[in-house]
KOLSE-659739 format. One record per residue: x, y, z of N, C-alpha, C in turn. Coordinates in steps of 0.05 Angstrom, whole numbers, plus 5000, padded with zeros to 4 digits. Layout:
<pts>
XYZXYZXYZ/...
</pts>
This chain:
<pts>
214928124222216928024241219127884225/221527924234223827794222224027504232/224327324213224727044221227626984224/228426824243231226764248231726474241/233926424228234726154221237326084237/237425864249239725784266242225764248/244525814261247025794247247425504238/248425474214249025214203251925194197/253425024211256224994207257024724196/255024594184255724334171256924384144/257824174132259224194106257424324085/254824274087252924364066252824664065/253024804088252825094089255425244089/257425144102259725304108262125234090/261725044071263924984053264825234039/267425284037268425524024268225483994/266625663982266125643953267925823937/270125923949271826113936274425973928/274725893903277125743894279625903897/281825763904284425903909285326053884/284925943860285926093836284326343832/281726343839280126583836281026793856/281726713880282726903900285427033891/287126873879289626983869289227183846/287327123828286727313807285627573818/283827543837282627773850284727943865/286527803878288727943893290328113874/291128003851292628163832291028393821/288528353816286828573806286628803826/286428733852286328933872289029083875/291228933873293829063875294229263852/293529183828293729363805292029603808/289529563817287729783821288829983842/290029873863291130043884293530203874/295330063860297730203850296830423830/294930353812294030553793292830793807/291230743827289930963842292031133856/294131013867296231173881297831333861/298631213839300231363819298531593807/296031543802294331763792294031983812/293731913838293632123859296132283859/298432153857301032303858301232493834/300432403811300532583788298532813791/296232763802294232983806295233193826/297133113843298133303864300333493854/301333443829303533603819302533863807/303234093818302134353809302534403779/304934343770305634403741303734253722/302934013730301133853713298333953713/297534093735294934213736294734433716/296934583712296934793692297234693664/298934483661299434373634299934073637/297833913632298033623636300233493620/301033613599303133493582305933593588/306233763609308833883615310833663624/313333703616315433533627316633663651/316333543674317133673699319733563709/320033293711322433173721322432883713/324732753717324932463712323032313729/322632403754320832263773317932263762/317132493752314432523741314132343716/316232333700316032153676315831863684/317231793706317031513716314231453725/312931653738310131613747308331583723/308731743702307131713678307531443665/309931353664310531093651309230873667/309330893694308030683711305030683706/303830923705300930943700300230823673/301730883653301130783626301430483625/303530373639303830083640301529943655/300630063676298429943692295829953675/295430163660293030183644292929973621/295229873613295229663592294629383603/294729353630294029093641291029043641/290228793638287328743638286228833665/284028973663282729083687279928983689/278928963714276328853719274129053712/272128973697269829133693267829093715/267629283734266029243757263029273751/261329163768258529213766256728973759/257628713763255828493755253628443776/253928543800251928493820249428653815/247128533821244528673818244128853842/245029093841244829283863241929383864/240529323886237629393887237229693886/239229843895238830133895238730253867/239830113847239830213820237430123804/235629953816233329853801230829913817/229130103807226930213823225029993834/224229803818222429593827223729423849/226229343844227629193864227929343890/228529603888228829773912226229783927/224029803913221429803926220929543942/221429313929221129063942222929033967/225429123963227429103985226629264009/225429504005224929684027222229634040/220229524026217629494037217129204045/218829104063218828824070216228734083/214828914098212428824112210128774093/210328874068208228824049208928574032/211328474034212128244019212828014039/214727854034215627654053217527764073/217727644096219527744117222427674111/224227854121227027794120227727564139/229527394131230627184149233427254156/234127224180236827284190238427024193/240827024183242526784185245326864194/246626674207249326714217251326624196/253426784193255526714174257526524188/258826354173261026184184263526354189/265526224199268126354204269426434177/270826664178272526724155274926544156/276226514132278626344130280826504115/283226404117285426524103285026524073/285726744060285626754031288526754020/289326984010292027013999293627204017/296027134023297827314039300427354023/300727584010302927643993304727854005/307327814004309328014011310928083987/312428303987313828383962315928193953/317328063972319527883964321828033951/322228283959324328463948326328513970/328828523962330928583982330428853996/330728854022330229094038327429124049/325628934042322928934054322628724076/321128794096320728614118317828644128/316928454145314328474157312028384138/309628374149307328304133304828404146/302528354133299928414145299028154158/298928154185298527914200295627874207/294727624206292027554216292127554247/290427714259290227724288288027544299/285927514284283627354293281827294269/280627064269278526994250276026914265/273727034258271326974272268926964253/266626884261264326874243263727154231/263727164205263127414192265227624191/267627564201269627784202272427694210/274127884215276927824220278328064232/280628014245282328224255285128194244/286528414239289228404228290828634238/293428624233295328834240297928774227/299928934233302528884220304429114221/306929054212309029254212310729224187/309529244163311129224139313029464135/315329414123317229634119318929594095/319929814084321629804060324029984066/326429864067328930014073329730204051/328530164027329230344005331730263990/332830023995335229943982334829843953/332329793946331629713919329429893908/330030033887328130223875326730393897/328230573909327230713933324730883927/324230963902322031133896319530973887/319730713887317530543877316330383901/313730383903312330243925312629943921/313029803944312929513946310229453959/309029223951306329173959305928923976/304328953997303428744014300428714011/299428474007296528424004295728184020/293628214036292627984051289628004050/288327774043285427764043284427514056/281827524062280527304077277827244064/276926994066274626914051272526774068/270026784059267826654072265626614051/263826424055261626384036259226284051/256926324039254426234051252626134029/251525884033249725764014246825784025/245025904009242325934018240725674015/238425664028236725424025235725403996/234725173987233525153960231325353956/231225483933229125673927226425543926/224425643940221825513940220225563914/221125753898219825823873221725983856/221126023831222726203814222226493821/224326653818224026943824226627063831/226827203853229227333862229727263892/232327253898233227243926234527513932/233327653951234427913960236227873985/238328023987240028004010241028284018/241728314043242728574052244428534078/246428694081248228694104250028934103/251528984124253429204125256129094134/258329204123261029134131262229374145/263129344170264429554185267429504185/268929724183271829714184272829904205/274729814221276029984241279029944239/280530124250283430094249284830314265/287230254274288930454288291730444276/292430654262295030674249296730854267/298830744279300430894297302131104282/303531004262305031184245305531044219/305931204198306331104171308231294157/310731274164312731464152313931334128/313431444105314431334080314731564060/316531524041316731724020314131734004/313031503999310431493985309131223993/306531203990305230953996302230973999/301030754007298130734008297330514028/295230564043293930364060291030354052/290030124044287230104038286029844047/283429824046281929584052279629564032/278829314026276729284005274729074014/272329094003270128914008269228813980/269528553976268828433950266728213955/264528223939262428033942261927893915/261627623917261027473893258427323897/257027253875254527113878254126913855/252626703862251826503841249026423847/247526363825244726273828244425973833/246625823829246525533832249325433839/249725343864252325263873253325013859/251524863847252324613833253524673805/253124913795254124983768256025213768/256325363790258125593789258925683817/261225823818262325933843261626223844/261326333869260826623871263226793860/265426663856267726813846268726713819/266926603803267526563775267926833762/269426843739269827093725267027213718/266727473725264227603719262127583740/262727433762260727393783261127563807/263427703809264027853833264328153828/264128303850264428593848265628693874/267528883871268629013895266729253901/265129213922263029403928263929643945/266329633956267229853972270229843979/271430083981274130113991273930294017/273230174039272630334063275130484074/277430394067279930534076281530594051/282430844049284230924027285931164037/288231094048289931294061292631304047/293331544036295931574023298031644044/300531574038302731614056304531834045/306031974063306331914092304032024109/303731894132301931984153303632004179/303832244189305632294211304232294238/301532274238300132284264298532024268/297731974292296031754299293431774283/292631564270290231574253288331354262/285931434271283931254280281831224258/281330984248279230924229277030804245/274830954248272730874268270230794253/269730534250267230424240266430554214/268130534194267330614167265630384155/263130454147261230244139260730234109/260529994099259729944071257129784071/254929914065252329774063252229614036/251329374037251129204014248229104011/247029133988244329023982244228943953/243228703948243228603921241028393918/240928283894238928073888240227873869/239227633869240127413852237627293839/237727263813235527123799235726823805/233526703813233526433822231526263808/232025993807230125803797229225623820/226825523819225725353840227625113844/228225053870229824823877232824873876/233725093864236625153862237525293888/240125263894241225393918243225603910/242525853915244326073910246326103932/248426253927250526293947251826563944/252926663966254526903967257426823975/259326963963262126943972263027213981/264727214002265727454014268827444014/270027654003272927694006273427974017/274527984041275328234053278328244054/279528474050282428474049283628744054/286328744058287828984064290328984045/291029224037293329264019295029494031/297629454031299529654039301729684018/302129924008304329983990306230184003/308830124002310830294016313230333998/314030583995316630653983318330784004/320430654013322430774032321130864057/320130674073318930754099317630514112/315630564129314430354144311630434152/310030224160307330264170307130094196/306030214217305530074242302530094249/301129874248298329864257298029604273/297229634298297129404316294529254313/292329394305289829254304288029394283/286729234267284629324249282629094246/280229154238278228944236276229004214/275028794203272828814184270728604193/268328694196266228514206263528564193/261928354190259328364177257228394199/255128554193252928574212250328634196/248128634211245528694199245528994191/244129054170243729334162241429454178/241829684191239829804208239130084198/236830184205236130464198238130664209/238630884195240631084205239931174234/241931194250241531294277240731084297/240330834288239530614306241830514323/241530504349243630394366243430084364/245729954369245729664367247829544385/247529284390249329144407250528904392/251728724406253128494393251228304379/248628324383246728134371246528174341/247428404330247128454302249528364285/251728284299254128214285254127924274/255827884254256227614242253727514227/252027694219249427614207248927764181/247327634164246227764140243227704139/241827844122238927784118238427724089/236327554085235527494057232527434057/231427434033228627334030228227274000/226327093996225527013969223027163961/223027253935220627373924220027243898/217427173893216727053867216727253845/216927163820217027343798214327403786/212227293798209527333786208327603793/209227733814207827973822208728213804/
</pts>
């Protein structure tokens, strides 16, 4: 049987453990990753380069190559610090066979909060990615960013908006591991996205610490972007419905008796536009319990994650 723990909204549990400077560094890392992905996609789409990767096609293609080379010289995040239980056979066994070990406990997440909201700040750009709602375990957003193309019409301008949340677990009753699992759902409705070039994406980033008194879930090396549930290149000339794209998350934290581990959550959206606009009135990202495939569910599963402690002696 799953044990349930009441929501805790006091300072002890819901204090945001995501420092502002860490969020800014992460924001820049995601923007660079997005731009690099878009430029690489554009180069991959050029027929002449498929036949001869070194061919000189046009000044525009050379500009794309130069942008890619410049982005590759920037410091980039080495992903993968989280202990993903799926990649560790013993951990995966413990995670999946809960009735033979300790029971999962279900806890409610606090409200998400504003993170970083960046606009291009370039002449000819308007609009932003707006927060529509903040709620426990998730958020809603929308917006109408646009680029008139009066400045570098062939180069994307970037809008980035992210939101943060954190959860501190109870003190570990013994040394061993803390296992956790949850799923992040993303939805959206893009009315139109007419641009010469561009990108719309969303990301799920999770950080963790084994002791909140000595580290933040978003210290360097502590976080991982576990999913990009939305990655849409522009232009898009038709109505585009993004319907519950899910990112399952499962991991573990090495713990010591008496220490309090924590998770940090950063969910965000990025829009890049060159000479055009994007209109999306509503999109959302929300956390819920992970369920077996094909299981129907209602509102009781939202805004929650599960965890359990396992000793290291077995």
